[in-house]
N, CA, C and O atoms as a GROMACS GRO file, in nm:
protein
  452
    1MET      N    1  -4.116   4.460   4.490
    1MET     CA    2  -4.039   4.368   4.572
    1MET      C    3  -3.925   4.306   4.493
    1MET      O    4  -3.813   4.296   4.542
    2ALA      N    5  -3.954   4.264   4.369
    2ALA     CA    6  -3.851   4.202   4.286
    2ALA      C    7  -3.741   4.304   4.253
    2ALA      O    8  -3.623   4.269   4.251
    3ASN      N    9  -3.780   4.429   4.227
    3ASN     CA   10  -3.683   4.534   4.195
    3ASN      C   11  -3.593   4.562   4.316
    3ASN      O   12  -3.472   4.582   4.301
    4GLU      N   13  -3.652   4.563   4.436
    4GLU     CA   14  -3.574   4.585   4.558
    4GLU      C   15  -3.476   4.470   4.582
    4GLU      O   16  -3.362   4.493   4.624
    5GLN      N   17  -3.519   4.349   4.554
    5GLN     CA   18  -3.432   4.231   4.570
    5GLN      C   19  -3.316   4.236   4.471
    5GLN      O   20  -3.202   4.204   4.506
    6THR      N   21  -3.344   4.276   4.348
    6THR     CA   22  -3.240   4.289   4.247
    6THR      C   23  -3.138   4.395   4.288
    6THR      O   24  -3.018   4.375   4.272
    7THR      N   25  -3.186   4.506   4.342
    7THR     CA   26  -3.098   4.613   4.387
    7THR      C   27  -3.008   4.563   4.500
    7THR      O   28  -2.888   4.593   4.502
    8LEU      N   29  -3.064   4.488   4.594
    8LEU     CA   30  -2.986   4.433   4.704
    8LEU      C   31  -2.882   4.333   4.652
    8LEU      O   32  -2.769   4.330   4.701
    9GLN      N   33  -2.920   4.251   4.555
    9GLN     CA   34  -2.826   4.154   4.497
    9GLN      C   35  -2.712   4.225   4.426
    9GLN      O   36  -2.596   4.184   4.437
   10LEU      N   37  -2.743   4.332   4.354
   10LEU     CA   38  -2.638   4.408   4.286
   10LEU      C   39  -2.545   4.475   4.387
   10LEU      O   40  -2.424   4.479   4.366
   11ALA      N   41  -2.600   4.528   4.494
   11ALA     CA   42  -2.517   4.590   4.598
   11ALA      C   43  -2.426   4.486   4.662
   11ALA      O   44  -2.309   4.513   4.689
   12GLU      N   45  -2.479   4.368   4.687
   12GLU     CA   46  -2.398   4.261   4.747
   12GLU      C   47  -2.287   4.218   4.652
   12GLU      O   48  -2.173   4.196   4.695
   13LEU      N   49  -2.317   4.205   4.525
   13LEU     CA   50  -2.216   4.172   4.426
   13LEU      C   51  -2.109   4.279   4.419
   13LEU      O   52  -1.990   4.248   4.410
   14HIS      N   53  -2.150   4.404   4.423
   14HIS     CA   54  -2.056   4.516   4.421
   14HIS      C   55  -1.963   4.510   4.543
   14HIS      O   56  -1.842   4.529   4.530
   15ASN      N   57  -2.019   4.483   4.660
   15ASN     CA   58  -1.939   4.471   4.782
   15ASN      C   59  -1.841   4.355   4.774
   15ASN      O   60  -1.727   4.367   4.818
   16GLU      N   61  -1.884   4.244   4.716
   16GLU     CA   62  -1.795   4.128   4.700
   16GLU      C   63  -1.679   4.162   4.606
   16GLU      O   64  -1.566   4.119   4.630
   17LEU      N   65  -1.707   4.237   4.500
   17LEU     CA   66  -1.602   4.275   4.406
   17LEU      C   67  -1.500   4.369   4.472
   17LEU      O   68  -1.380   4.358   4.447
   18ILE      N   69  -1.548   4.460   4.556
   18ILE     CA   70  -1.456   4.549   4.627
   18ILE      C   71  -1.369   4.469   4.722
   18ILE      O   72  -1.248   4.492   4.730
   19ALA      N   73  -1.429   4.376   4.795
   19ALA     CA   74  -1.350   4.290   4.885
   19ALA      C   75  -1.246   4.210   4.806
   19ALA      O   76  -1.133   4.192   4.851
   20LYS      N   77  -1.285   4.162   4.690
   20LYS     CA   78  -1.193   4.086   4.605
   20LYS      C   79  -1.080   4.176   4.556
   20LYS      O   80  -0.965   4.131   4.545
   21PHE      N   81  -1.110   4.302   4.526
   21PHE     CA   82  -1.008   4.397   4.486
   21PHE      C   83  -0.901   4.407   4.595
   21PHE      O   84  -0.782   4.399   4.565
   22PHE      N   85  -0.942   4.425   4.720
   22PHE     CA   86  -0.846   4.435   4.829
   22PHE      C   87  -0.774   4.302   4.851
   22PHE      O   88  -0.656   4.301   4.888
   23HIS      N   89  -0.842   4.193   4.829
   23HIS     CA   90  -0.778   4.062   4.843
   23HIS      C   91  -0.663   4.048   4.743
   23HIS      O   92  -0.564   3.981   4.771
   24GLY      N   93  -0.677   4.111   4.628
   24GLY     CA   94  -0.570   4.106   4.528
   24GLY      C   95  -0.440   4.164   4.577
   24GLY      O   96  -0.334   4.123   4.533
   25LEU      N   97  -0.446   4.259   4.668
   25LEU     CA   98  -0.326   4.319   4.724
   25LEU      C   99  -0.290   4.261   4.860
   25LEU      O  100  -0.190   4.301   4.920
   26SER      N  101  -0.370   4.167   4.911
   26SER     CA  102  -0.344   4.113   5.044
   26SER      C  103  -0.232   4.010   5.046
   26SER      O  104  -0.175   3.982   5.152
   27ASN      N  105  -0.200   3.953   4.932
   27ASN     CA  106  -0.089   3.858   4.925
   27ASN      C  107   0.042   3.936   4.933
   27ASN      O  108   0.063   4.028   4.853
   28PRO      N  109   0.132   3.903   5.028
   28PRO     CA  110   0.255   3.980   5.043
   28PRO      C  111   0.340   3.988   4.915
   28PRO      O  112   0.398   4.092   4.886
   29ALA      N  113   0.347   3.881   4.839
   29ALA     CA  114   0.427   3.883   4.715
   29ALA      C  115   0.364   3.978   4.613
   29ALA      O  116   0.435   4.057   4.551
   30ARG      N  117   0.233   3.971   4.596
   30ARG     CA  118   0.167   4.062   4.502
   30ARG      C  119   0.182   4.207   4.547
   30ARG      O  120   0.203   4.297   4.465
   31PHE      N  121   0.172   4.229   4.677
   31PHE     CA  122   0.185   4.365   4.729
   31PHE      C  123   0.326   4.419   4.703
   31PHE      O  124   0.340   4.534   4.662
   32LYS      N  125   0.429   4.339   4.726
   32LYS     CA  126   0.567   4.382   4.699
   32LYS      C  127   0.586   4.414   4.551
   32LYS      O  128   0.650   4.513   4.516
   33ILE      N  129   0.530   4.330   4.466
   33ILE     CA  130   0.540   4.354   4.322
   33ILE      C  131   0.471   4.485   4.285
   33ILE      O  132   0.524   4.565   4.210
   34ALA      N  133   0.352   4.506   4.339
   34ALA     CA  134   0.278   4.629   4.310
   34ALA      C  135   0.358   4.751   4.357
   34ALA      O  136   0.366   4.851   4.286
   35LEU      N  137   0.415   4.744   4.477
   35LEU     CA  138   0.496   4.856   4.526
   35LEU      C  139   0.613   4.884   4.434
   35LEU      O  140   0.644   4.999   4.405
   36SER      N  141   0.678   4.779   4.389
   36SER     CA  142   0.792   4.796   4.299
   36SER      C  143   0.749   4.860   4.168
   36SER      O  144   0.817   4.948   4.115
   37LEU      N  145   0.635   4.815   4.115
   37LEU     CA  146   0.588   4.868   3.987
   37LEU      C  147   0.535   5.010   4.000
   37LEU      O  148   0.524   5.081   3.899
   38LEU      N  149   0.502   5.053   4.120
   38LEU     CA  150   0.463   5.192   4.139
   38LEU      C  151   0.584   5.284   4.120
   38LEU      O  152   0.568   5.401   4.085
   39GLN      N  153   0.704   5.231   4.144
   39GLN     CA  154   0.826   5.310   4.125
   39GLN      C  155   0.858   5.326   3.977
   39GLN      O  156   0.891   5.435   3.931
   40SER      N  157   0.847   5.216   3.902
   40SER     CA  158   0.873   5.218   3.758
   40SER      C  159   0.833   5.084   3.699
   40SER      O  160   0.819   4.985   3.770
   41GLU      N  161   0.815   5.084   3.566
   41GLU     CA  162   0.783   4.958   3.501
   41GLU      C  163   0.907   4.869   3.503
   41GLU      O  164   1.020   4.918   3.501
   42LYS      N  165   0.883   4.737   3.508
   42LYS     CA  166   0.993   4.642   3.518
   42LYS      C  167   0.956   4.513   3.447
   42LYS      O  168   0.838   4.484   3.426
   43ASN      N  169   1.059   4.438   3.410
   43ASN     CA  170   1.035   4.304   3.357
   43ASN      C  171   1.057   4.203   3.470
   43ASN      O  172   1.097   4.240   3.580
   44VAL      N  173   1.031   4.078   3.442
   44VAL     CA  174   1.038   3.974   3.546
   44VAL      C  175   1.179   3.965   3.604
   44VAL      O  176   1.195   3.951   3.725
   45SER      N  177   1.282   3.973   3.519
   45SER     CA  178   1.420   3.964   3.569
   45SER      C  179   1.451   4.077   3.666
   45SER      O  180   1.514   4.054   3.769
   46GLU      N  181   1.409   4.195   3.634
   46GLU     CA  182   1.432   4.309   3.723
   46GLU      C  183   1.360   4.290   3.857
   46GLU      O  184   1.415   4.320   3.962
   47LEU      N  185   1.238   4.239   3.851
   47LEU     CA  186   1.164   4.212   3.974
   47LEU      C  187   1.231   4.103   4.056
   47LEU      O  188   1.236   4.113   4.179
   48MET      N  189   1.282   3.999   3.990
   48MET     CA  190   1.354   3.892   4.060
   48MET      C  191   1.474   3.949   4.135
   48MET      O  192   1.494   3.919   4.253
   49ASN      N  193   1.554   4.031   4.068
   49ASN     CA  194   1.673   4.088   4.130
   49ASN      C  195   1.637   4.180   4.246
   49ASN      O  196   1.703   4.178   4.350
   50GLU      N  197   1.535   4.260   4.227
   50GLU     CA  198   1.497   4.357   4.330
   50GLU      C  199   1.434   4.291   4.451
   50GLU      O  200   1.464   4.327   4.565
   51LEU      N  201   1.346   4.194   4.427
   51LEU     CA  202   1.266   4.137   4.535
   51LEU      C  203   1.321   4.007   4.591
   51LEU      O  204   1.276   3.960   4.696
   52GLY      N  205   1.418   3.948   4.521
   52GLY     CA  206   1.475   3.822   4.569
   52GLY      C  207   1.377   3.705   4.565
   52GLY      O  208   1.384   3.615   4.648
   53MET      N  209   1.288   3.709   4.469
   53MET     CA  210   1.188   3.604   4.454
   53MET      C  211   1.221   3.521   4.331
   53MET      O  212   1.293   3.565   4.242
   54LYS      N  213   1.167   3.400   4.327
   54LYS     CA  214   1.188   3.312   4.212
   54LYS      C  215   1.105   3.359   4.093
   54LYS      O  216   1.000   3.421   4.109
   55GLN      N  217   1.154   3.327   3.975
   55GLN     CA  218   1.086   3.365   3.850
   55GLN      C  219   0.944   3.311   3.847
   55GLN      O  220   0.852   3.382   3.809
   56SER      N  221   0.926   3.186   3.886
   56SER     CA  222   0.792   3.125   3.881
   56SER      C  223   0.695   3.196   3.974
   56SER      O  224   0.578   3.214   3.941
   57GLN      N  225   0.743   3.235   4.090
   57GLN     CA  226   0.656   3.304   4.186
   57GLN      C  227   0.616   3.441   4.132
   57GLN      O  228   0.499   3.479   4.139
   58ILE      N  229   0.712   3.514   4.078
   58ILE     CA  230   0.681   3.646   4.024
   58ILE      C  231   0.587   3.635   3.906
   58ILE      O  232   0.490   3.710   3.896
   59SER      N  233   0.615   3.543   3.815
   59SER     CA  234   0.529   3.526   3.698
   59SER      C  235   0.387   3.489   3.737
   59SER      O  236   0.291   3.539   3.679
   60ASN      N  237   0.374   3.402   3.836
   60ASN     CA  238   0.241   3.361   3.883
   60ASN      C  239   0.165   3.479   3.942
   60ASN      O  240   0.047   3.498   3.914
   61GLN      N  241   0.233   3.558   4.023
   61GLN     CA  242   0.167   3.673   4.085
   61GLN      C  243   0.137   3.782   3.983
   61GLN      O  244   0.034   3.849   3.991
   62LEU      N  245   0.226   3.801   3.886
   62LEU     CA  246   0.200   3.898   3.780
   62LEU      C  247   0.079   3.857   3.696
   62LEU      O  248   0.000   3.942   3.655
   63ALA      N  249   0.065   3.726   3.670
   63ALA     CA  250  -0.051   3.679   3.595
   63ALA      C  251  -0.180   3.714   3.667
   63ALA      O  252  -0.277   3.756   3.605
   64CYS      N  253  -0.180   3.698   3.798
   64CYS     CA  254  -0.298   3.733   3.878
   64CYS      C  255  -0.324   3.883   3.872
   64CYS      O  256  -0.436   3.927   3.849
   65LEU      N  257  -0.218   3.962   3.892
   65LEU     CA  258  -0.232   4.108   3.890
   65LEU      C  259  -0.279   4.157   3.753
   65LEU      O  260  -0.358   4.251   3.744
   66LYS      N  261  -0.230   4.093   3.648
   66LYS     CA  262  -0.271   4.132   3.512
   66LYS      C  263  -0.416   4.093   3.487
   66LYS      O  264  -0.494   4.173   3.434
   67TRP      N  265  -0.452   3.972   3.523
   67TRP     CA  266  -0.588   3.923   3.501
   67TRP      C  267  -0.691   4.014   3.568
   67TRP      O  268  -0.798   4.040   3.512
   68CYS      N  269  -0.658   4.062   3.688
   68CYS     CA  270  -0.752   4.144   3.765
   68CYS      C  271  -0.741   4.293   3.732
   68CYS      O  272  -0.814   4.374   3.790
   69GLY      N  273  -0.652   4.330   3.641
   69GLY     CA  274  -0.646   4.468   3.595
   69GLY      C  275  -0.555   4.560   3.673
   69GLY      O  276  -0.557   4.681   3.651
   70TYR      N  277  -0.474   4.507   3.763
   70TYR     CA  278  -0.381   4.592   3.838
   70TYR      C  279  -0.263   4.635   3.751
   70TYR      O  280  -0.217   4.749   3.761
   71VAL      N  281  -0.215   4.544   3.667
   71VAL     CA  282  -0.098   4.575   3.584
   71VAL      C  283  -0.131   4.552   3.437
   71VAL      O  284  -0.220   4.475   3.401
   72SER      N  285  -0.055   4.621   3.353
   72SER     CA  286  -0.063   4.600   3.210
   72SER      C  287   0.080   4.580   3.161
   72SER      O  288   0.176   4.598   3.236
   73THR      N  289   0.092   4.541   3.036
   73THR     CA  290   0.224   4.506   2.982
   73THR      C  291   0.252   4.579   2.852
   73THR      O  292   0.162   4.629   2.784
   74ARG      N  293   0.381   4.583   2.820
   74ARG     CA  294   0.424   4.625   2.688
   74ARG      C  295   0.544   4.538   2.651
   74ARG      O  296   0.627   4.505   2.736
   75GLN      N  297   0.551   4.504   2.526
   75GLN     CA  298   0.659   4.421   2.475
   75GLN      C  299   0.769   4.512   2.419
   75GLN      O  300   0.741   4.608   2.347
   76ASP      N  301   0.894   4.480   2.454
   76ASP     CA  302   1.009   4.551   2.399
   76ASP      C  303   1.112   4.445   2.362
   76ASP      O  304   1.188   4.398   2.447
   77GLY      N  305   1.113   4.407   2.235
   77GLY     CA  306   1.199   4.296   2.192
   77GLY      C  307   1.154   4.168   2.258
   77GLY      O  308   1.038   4.130   2.249
   78LYS      N  309   1.247   4.100   2.325
   78LYS     CA  310   1.211   3.974   2.390
   78LYS      C  311   1.161   3.994   2.533
   78LYS      O  312   1.123   3.898   2.600
   79PHE      N  313   1.160   4.118   2.580
   79PHE     CA  314   1.120   4.146   2.718
   79PHE      C  315   0.976   4.197   2.724
   79PHE      O  316   0.930   4.270   2.636
   80VAL      N  317   0.908   4.157   2.830
   80VAL     CA  318   0.774   4.207   2.860
   80VAL      C  319   0.788   4.292   2.986
   80VAL      O  320   0.837   4.246   3.089
   81TYR      N  321   0.745   4.417   2.976
   81TYR     CA  322   0.753   4.508   3.089
   81TYR      C  323   0.614   4.526   3.150
   81TYR      O  324   0.514   4.539   3.080
   82TYR      N  325   0.611   4.526   3.282
   82TYR     CA  326   0.488   4.539   3.358
   82TYR      C  327   0.483   4.676   3.423
   82TYR      O  328   0.586   4.730   3.466
   83ARG      N  329   0.364   4.732   3.432
   83ARG     CA  330   0.344   4.860   3.498
   83ARG      C  331   0.205   4.860   3.562
   83ARG      O  332   0.116   4.786   3.521
   84ILE      N  333   0.189   4.945   3.661
   84ILE     CA  334   0.057   4.960   3.724
   84ILE      C  335  -0.036   5.024   3.622
   84ILE      O  336  -0.002   5.126   3.562
   85THR      N  337  -0.152   4.966   3.603
   85THR     CA  338  -0.247   5.012   3.503
   85THR      C  339  -0.315   5.142   3.543
   85THR      O  340  -0.336   5.230   3.459
   86ASP      N  341  -0.350   5.154   3.670
   86ASP     CA  342  -0.430   5.267   3.717
   86ASP      C  343  -0.357   5.334   3.833
   86ASP      O  344  -0.333   5.272   3.936
   87GLU      N  345  -0.323   5.459   3.816
   87GLU     CA  346  -0.249   5.533   3.919
   87GLU      C  347  -0.327   5.548   4.050
   87GLU      O  348  -0.269   5.582   4.152
   88ARG      N  349  -0.457   5.522   4.047
   88ARG     CA  350  -0.534   5.531   4.171
   88ARG      C  351  -0.490   5.424   4.271
   88ARG      O  352  -0.514   5.437   4.391
   89VAL      N  353  -0.426   5.317   4.221
   89VAL     CA  354  -0.371   5.216   4.311
   89VAL      C  355  -0.268   5.280   4.405
   89VAL      O  356  -0.262   5.246   4.523
   90ARG      N  357  -0.189   5.373   4.353
   90ARG     CA  358  -0.091   5.446   4.436
   90ARG      C  359  -0.163   5.519   4.550
   90ARG      O  360  -0.118   5.516   4.664
   91THR      N  361  -0.273   5.583   4.519
   91THR     CA  362  -0.350   5.657   4.620
   91THR      C  363  -0.407   5.562   4.724
   91THR      O  364  -0.403   5.591   4.844
   92ILE      N  365  -0.459   5.450   4.680
   92ILE     CA  366  -0.516   5.352   4.772
   92ILE      C  367  -0.409   5.300   4.868
   92ILE      O  368  -0.433   5.288   4.988
   93ILE      N  369  -0.292   5.270   4.815
   93ILE     CA  370  -0.182   5.221   4.899
   93ILE      C  371  -0.137   5.330   4.996
   93ILE      O  372  -0.110   5.300   5.113
   94GLN      N  373  -0.128   5.452   4.950
   94GLN     CA  374  -0.088   5.562   5.039
   94GLN      C  375  -0.190   5.581   5.151
   94GLN      O  376  -0.152   5.600   5.267
   95LEU      N  377  -0.318   5.576   5.118
   95LEU     CA  378  -0.421   5.588   5.220
   95LEU      C  379  -0.412   5.472   5.320
   95LEU      O  380  -0.428   5.492   5.440
   96ALA      N  381  -0.388   5.352   5.270
   96ALA     CA  382  -0.374   5.235   5.358
   96ALA      C  383  -0.256   5.253   5.452
   96ALA      O  384  -0.265   5.221   5.570
   97ARG      N  385  -0.145   5.305   5.400
   97ARG     CA  386  -0.028   5.329   5.486
   97ARG      C  387  -0.061   5.428   5.597
   97ARG      O  388  -0.015   5.412   5.710
   98GLU      N  389  -0.139   5.530   5.566
   98GLU     CA  390  -0.177   5.630   5.666
   98GLU      C  391  -0.266   5.568   5.773
   98GLU      O  392  -0.248   5.595   5.892
   99VAL      N  393  -0.362   5.487   5.731
   99VAL     CA  394  -0.451   5.421   5.828
   99VAL      C  395  -0.371   5.326   5.916
   99VAL      O  396  -0.391   5.321   6.038
  100VAL      N  397  -0.280   5.250   5.854
  100VAL     CA  398  -0.196   5.158   5.931
  100VAL      C  399  -0.109   5.234   6.030
  100VAL      O  400  -0.094   5.191   6.144
  101ALA      N  401  -0.051   5.345   5.987
  101ALA     CA  402   0.033   5.424   6.078
  101ALA      C  403  -0.047   5.470   6.199
  101ALA      O  404   0.005   5.472   6.311
  102ASP      N  405  -0.171   5.506   6.178
  102ASP     CA  406  -0.256   5.553   6.288
  102ASP      C  407  -0.307   5.440   6.377
  102ASP      O  408  -0.346   5.463   6.492
  103ASN      N  409  -0.308   5.317   6.325
  103ASN     CA  410  -0.368   5.204   6.397
  103ASN      C  411  -0.277   5.083   6.404
  103ASN      O  412  -0.325   4.970   6.419
  104ALA      N  413  -0.148   5.102   6.393
  104ALA     CA  414  -0.053   4.990   6.381
  104ALA      C  415  -0.063   4.893   6.498
  104ALA      O  416  -0.066   4.772   6.477
  105GLU      N  417  -0.069   4.944   6.619
  105GLU     CA  418  -0.072   4.855   6.736
  105GLU      C  419  -0.197   4.768   6.736
  105GLU      O  420  -0.190   4.647   6.761
  106GLN      N  421  -0.312   4.830   6.709
  106GLN     CA  422  -0.436   4.753   6.708
  106GLN      C  423  -0.436   4.649   6.595
  106GLN      O  424  -0.478   4.535   6.615
  107ILE      N  425  -0.389   4.688   6.478
  107ILE     CA  426  -0.386   4.595   6.366
  107ILE      C  427  -0.292   4.481   6.396
  107ILE      O  428  -0.323   4.365   6.368
  108ASN      N  429  -0.177   4.512   6.453
  108ASN     CA  430  -0.079   4.408   6.485
  108ASN      C  431  -0.133   4.309   6.586
  108ASN      O  432  -0.102   4.190   6.579
  109CYS      N  433  -0.212   4.355   6.680
  109CYS     CA  434  -0.266   4.268   6.786
  109CYS      C  435  -0.394   4.195   6.744
  109CYS      O  436  -0.440   4.105   6.814
  110CYS      N  437  -0.451   4.234   6.633
  110CYS     CA  438  -0.578   4.173   6.593
  110CYS      C  439  -0.561   4.026   6.561
  110CYS      O  440  -0.474   3.988   6.482
  111THR      N  441  -0.642   3.943   6.623
  111THR     CA  442  -0.635   3.798   6.599
  111THR      C  443  -0.747   3.750   6.506
  111THR      O  444  -0.757   3.630   6.478
  112ARG      N  445  -0.829   3.840   6.458
  112ARG     CA  446  -0.942   3.801   6.375
  112ARG      C  447  -0.915   3.815   6.225
  112ARG      O  448  -0.994   3.769   6.143
  113ILE      N  449  -0.804   3.879   6.190
  113ILE     CA  450  -0.771   3.895   6.048
  113ILE      C  451  -0.668   3.791   6.012
  113ILE      O  452  -0.624   3.784   5.897
   0.00000   0.00000   0.00000
């Protein structure tokens, strides 16, 4: 019984972590940054120019993305460049785009999300 309960607790924790993973991309600013970084690595100034966002907002969202393992950095002189850490993020986003394309009307009308 105790072993079964532990297994259920681990499964629940695993499910919570997966939900948290998707939550990391649910913020529109983080999602835009991730999309941009899928094209190429960039520094904060480049992201500001491309996305029209404030430096503080980009830095804050990059800190979150870095902390959770979505992006990694490299230093080049005084600049820090950000890039997507795991290329599987590209696949996840592409799959999400396909699902959204197939269900756009229903998703748009959903009042529960």
